[in-house]
C-alpha positions in Angstrom: -149.9 -121.3 -60.1 -146.8 -121.6 -62.3 -143.1 -122.1 -61.9 -141.4 -118.7 -62.1 -138.0 -118.4 -63.9 -136.0 -115.4 -62.7 -133.1 -114.0 -64.6 -131.8 -110.7 -66.0 -129.6 -109.5 -68.8 -127.2 -107.9 -66.3 -126.2 -111.3 -65.1 -124.7 -112.1 -68.5 -122.5 -109.0 -68.4 -120.4 -110.2 -65.4 -117.3 -111.6 -67.1 -114.3 -112.9 -65.3 -112.2 -113.3 -68.5 -111.5 -115.5 -71.4 -111.4 -119.2 -70.5 -113.0 -118.8 -67.1 -115.5 -121.6 -66.5 -118.0 -119.3 -64.7 -118.9 -117.5 -67.9 -121.9 -115.7 -69.4 -122.5 -118.6 -71.9 -123.8 -120.7 -69.0 -127.0 -118.7 -68.9 -127.3 -118.6 -72.7 -127.0 -122.4 -72.8 -129.8 -122.8 -70.2 -132.1 -120.4 -72.0 -131.4 -121.9 -75.4 -132.1 -125.4 -74.2 -135.4 -124.5 -72.6 -136.5 -122.8 -75.8 -135.3 -125.7 -78.0 -137.1 -128.3 -75.8 -140.3 -126.3 -75.5 -140.0 -126.3 -71.7 -140.1 -122.5 -71.7 -143.9 -122.5 -72.4 -144.4 -124.1 -68.9 -142.6 -121.3 -67.1 -143.4 -117.7 -66.3 -140.4 -115.5 -67.0 -139.6 -112.5 -64.8 -136.8 -110.0 -64.6 -134.8 -110.0 -61.4 -134.9 -106.7 -59.4 -131.9 -105.3 -57.5 -131.4 -106.5 -54.0 -131.3 -103.8 -51.4 -128.5 -103.2 -48.9 -130.8 -104.2 -46.1 -131.4 -107.6 -47.8 -127.7 -108.2 -48.4 -127.0 -107.4 -44.7 -129.3 -110.2 -43.6 -126.5 -112.6 -44.6 -123.4 -110.5 -44.7 -121.8 -108.1 -42.3 -122.4 -104.4 -42.8 -118.6 -103.9 -43.1 -118.4 -106.5 -45.9 -121.4 -105.1 -47.8 -119.9 -101.6 -47.7 -116.5 -102.8 -48.6 -117.6 -104.9 -51.6 -120.0 -102.2 -52.8 -117.2 -99.6 -52.7 -114.8 -102.0 -54.5 -117.2 -103.0 -57.2 -118.3 -99.4 -57.8 -114.7 -98.4 -58.1 -114.1 -101.2 -60.7 -117.1 -100.0 -62.6 -115.9 -96.4 -62.5 -112.4 -97.3 -63.7 -113.6 -99.7 -66.3 -110.9 -102.3 -65.4 -111.1 -105.8 -63.9 -109.7 -106.6 -60.5 -108.9 -110.0 -59.1 -110.2 -110.6 -55.5 -108.5 -114.0 -55.5 -107.1 -116.4 -58.1 -110.6 -117.6 -59.1 -112.8 -114.6 -58.4 -112.5 -111.5 -60.7 -114.6 -108.3 -60.7 -115.4 -106.5 -63.9 -117.2 -103.2 -64.5 -120.6 -105.1 -64.7 -120.1 -107.2 -61.6 -121.9 -104.9 -59.1 -125.0 -104.8 -61.3 -125.0 -108.6 -61.8 -124.5 -109.4 -58.1 -127.4 -107.2 -57.1 -129.6 -108.9 -59.7 -128.6 -112.4 -58.6 -129.4 -111.7 -55.0 -132.5 -109.7 -55.9 -133.8 -112.7 -58.0 -133.6 -115.0 -54.9 -135.4 -112.4 -52.7 -138.1 -111.7 -55.3 -138.7 -115.4 -55.9 -139.1 -115.8 -52.2 -141.7 -113.0 -52.1 -143.6 -114.5 -55.0 -143.7 -118.0 -53.6 -144.7 -116.9 -50.1 -147.4 -114.6 -51.5 -148.9 -117.4 -53.7 -147.9 -115.7 -56.9 -145.9 -118.7 -57.9 -145.8 -122.4 -57.0 -142.0 -122.4 -56.9 -139.2 -120.6 -58.6 -135.8 -121.2 -60.3 -133.3 -118.3 -60.5 -131.0 -118.6 -63.5 -128.5 -116.0 -62.3 -124.8 -115.4 -61.9 -122.5 -114.8 -60.1 -123.3 -117.8 -58.0 -123.3 -117.4 -54.2 -122.7 -120.4 -52.0 -119.0 -119.8 -51.4 -119.5 -116.2 -50.2 -119.1 -116.1 -46.5 -120.4 -113.4 -44.1 -117.4 -111.2 -44.8 -115.5 -112.6 -47.8 -115.9 -113.1 -51.6 -114.4 -116.3 -52.9 -114.9 -119.2 -55.3 -116.6 -117.1 -58.0 -119.1 -115.7 -55.5 -119.7 -112.2 -54.2 -123.0 -112.4 -52.3 -124.6 -115.5 -51.0 -127.9 -115.5 -52.9 -129.5 -118.5 -51.1 -128.6 -117.5 -47.6 -129.9 -113.9 -48.3 -133.2 -115.4 -49.5 -133.5 -117.8 -46.6 -132.9 -115.1 -44.1 -135.4 -112.9 -46.0 -138.0 -115.6 -45.5 -137.3 -115.8 -41.8 -136.7 -112.2 -40.9 -139.0 -110.4 -43.3 -141.8 -113.0 -43.7 -141.7 -114.5 -40.2 -141.2 -118.1 -41.1 -140.0 -120.3 -38.3 -138.1 -123.1 -40.1 -136.5 -123.2 -43.6 -134.2 -125.8 -45.2 -131.3 -125.1 -47.5 -130.3 -128.0 -49.8 -126.9 -127.7 -51.6 -126.2 -130.3 -54.2 -123.2 -128.6 -55.8 -120.1 -130.7 -56.2 -118.2 -128.2 -54.0 -119.0 -127.7 -50.3 -121.1 -124.6 -49.7 -118.7 -123.2 -47.1 -120.1 -119.6 -47.3 -123.7 -120.8 -46.6 -122.4 -122.9 -43.7 -120.5 -119.9 -42.3 -123.6 -117.7 -42.4 -126.2 -120.1 -41.0 -124.1 -122.2 -38.6 -125.9 -122.2 -35.3 -129.1 -120.7 -36.6 -131.5 -123.3 -35.5 -134.2 -121.9 -37.7 -132.3 -123.3 -40.7 -131.4 -126.9 -41.6 -128.7 -127.2 -44.2 -128.3 -130.5 -46.0 -125.5 -130.9 -48.5 -123.3 -133.4 -50.3 -120.0 -132.5 -51.9 -117.0 -134.2 -53.3 -114.3 -134.5 -50.6 -111.5 -133.6 -50.9 -112.1 -130.8 -53.3 -112.2 -127.0 -53.2 -112.8 -125.3 -50.7 -111.5 -128.3 -48.6 -114.1 -127.8 -45.9 -117.3 -129.4 -44.6 -116.1 -132.7 -43.4 -116.6 -131.4 -39.8 -119.8 -129.3 -39.7 -119.7 -125.9 -38.0 -123.1 -126.3 -36.4 -125.6 -128.9 -35.2 -128.1 -127.6 -37.8 -126.2 -129.2 -40.7 -126.2 -132.6 -42.4 -122.9 -132.6 -44.3 -122.2 -135.6 -46.5 -118.7 -135.8 -48.0 -118.6 -137.9 -51.1 -115.5 -139.7 -52.5 -114.4 -138.9 -56.0 -115.8 -141.0 -58.8 -119.0 -141.9 -56.8 -121.9 -142.3 -59.1 -125.6 -141.5 -58.9 -127.0 -144.7 -57.3 -124.7 -144.4 -54.3 -125.5 -140.7 -53.8 -129.2 -141.5 -54.0 -128.8 -144.0 -51.2 -126.9 -141.5 -49.1 -129.6 -138.8 -49.6 -132.3 -141.2 -48.5 -130.3 -142.3 -45.5 -128.9 -138.9 -44.4 -131.0 -136.0 -45.7 -134.5 -137.3 -45.7 -134.9 -138.3 -42.0 -133.4 -134.9 -41.0 -135.8 -133.0 -43.3 -138.8 -135.0 -42.1 -138.0 -134.3 -38.4 -137.3 -130.6 -39.1 -140.5 -130.0 -41.1 -139.3 -127.0 -43.1 -141.9 -124.3 -44.0 -139.9 -123.5 -47.1 -137.0 -125.1 -49.1 -134.2 -123.3 -50.7 -131.9 -125.1 -53.1 -128.3 -124.2 -54.0 -128.6 -125.9 -57.4 -125.1 -126.7 -58.6 -124.9 -129.1 -61.5 -121.1 -129.6 -61.5 -121.4 -133.1 -60.0 -122.4 -134.2 -63.5 -120.1 -136.8 -65.0 -119.3 -134.6 -67.9 -118.1 -131.6 -65.8 -114.4 -131.2 -65.4 -114.5 -129.2 -62.2 -115.4 -132.2 -60.2 -115.0 -136.0 -60.3 -118.5 -137.2 -59.4 -120.7 -139.3 -61.8 -124.2 -137.8 -61.7 -126.4 -137.6 -64.8 -129.7 -135.8 -65.6 -131.8 -138.5 -64.1 -130.1 -138.1 -60.8 -131.0 -134.4 -60.7 -134.5 -135.3 -61.6 -134.7 -137.8 -58.8 -133.3 -135.4 -56.2 -135.7 -132.7 -57.2 -138.7 -135.1 -57.0 -137.6 -136.1 -53.5 -137.4 -132.4 -52.4 -140.7 -131.6 -54.0 -142.3 -134.4 -52.0 -140.9 -133.0 -48.8 -142.0 -129.5 -49.7 -145.6 -130.7 -50.4 -145.7 -132.5 -47.1 -144.4 -129.7 -44.9 -144.0 -126.5 -46.8 -147.1 -126.1 -49.0 -144.9 -126.9 -51.9 -142.8 -123.8 -51.5 -139.3 -124.1 -53.1 -136.9 -121.4 -54.4 -133.9 -122.8 -56.3 -130.9 -120.8 -57.3 -128.2 -121.7 -59.9 -124.7 -122.3 -58.4 -122.2 -124.4 -60.4 -122.2 -126.3 -63.6 -119.6 -125.6 -66.2 -120.0 -128.1 -69.0 -122.5 -126.1 -71.0 -124.5 -129.0 -72.6 -124.6 -131.0 -69.3 -125.6 -127.9 -67.4 -128.4 -127.1 -69.8 -129.8 -130.6 -69.8 -129.5 -130.9 -66.0 -131.2 -127.6 -65.3 -134.0 -128.7 -67.7 -134.4 -131.9 -65.7 -134.6 -130.0 -62.5 -137.0 -127.3 -63.7 -139.2 -129.9 -65.4 -139.9 -131.5 -62.0 -140.5 -128.1 -60.4 -143.0 -127.2 -63.2 -144.6 -130.6 -62.9 -144.1 -131.3 -66.6 -144.2 -135.0 -67.5 
């Protein structure tokens, strides 16, 4: 079985304006680097389908899904952009991109659980981990990872799944959605204080939240992961692992002040692969979140995907 790489041209059409860090060039940088390094030959590329309304409603309220659908379809019909908050802007292509991003995570989950893939990486945008049950924020419209995790639980009947979030920002949306759902263990680190200024006090007992001080570097974060995440994961024994793969904790990324490098993402991925092999038949679905320095993003994704694909 191979590592599947999900993306779609629609994800490049979502554009929040000149100078916005969450830009279409992010996906181009990743694709170009995979091609330039030859890593693309180790992957199986598939187009993301659209998520269905039913799939979206596994993580979001019916009211929110209806509201955001109507708003984004109106933006598409009018051909004008609309700001939902100072950071999050809808353009005429946003509805299509958001459906593809969530659809990629769902399709990847189906592929991995059906044995059509060993694991999967979804190179999609908009990202998702700030989208709460009923609010778009922080560049995010639908919570791709939470939708996929609930799909594994509710559509496939798994009993326990883990969500790992290594973005520099706290995944407040994911926490809002899965807090108290004892079928899900969420492990995350995040710079604190930093947007969205949450996470220091977990909302549920099914979370391992690790606030990290600015300017912390990789070795200290590795020690924290081994001390905090790994015992919880071993006790929980997840049947599948989902990753909110944000690469903005890289030392070259200006949206945070942590000091990770590619080798740290490689190490983290290896640790998660080991857990997946012990407890989850190797099943991992990883979805792109942050990462805004294009070169650092591309190199870090390659380090992550190289481990998933078991390429030396």
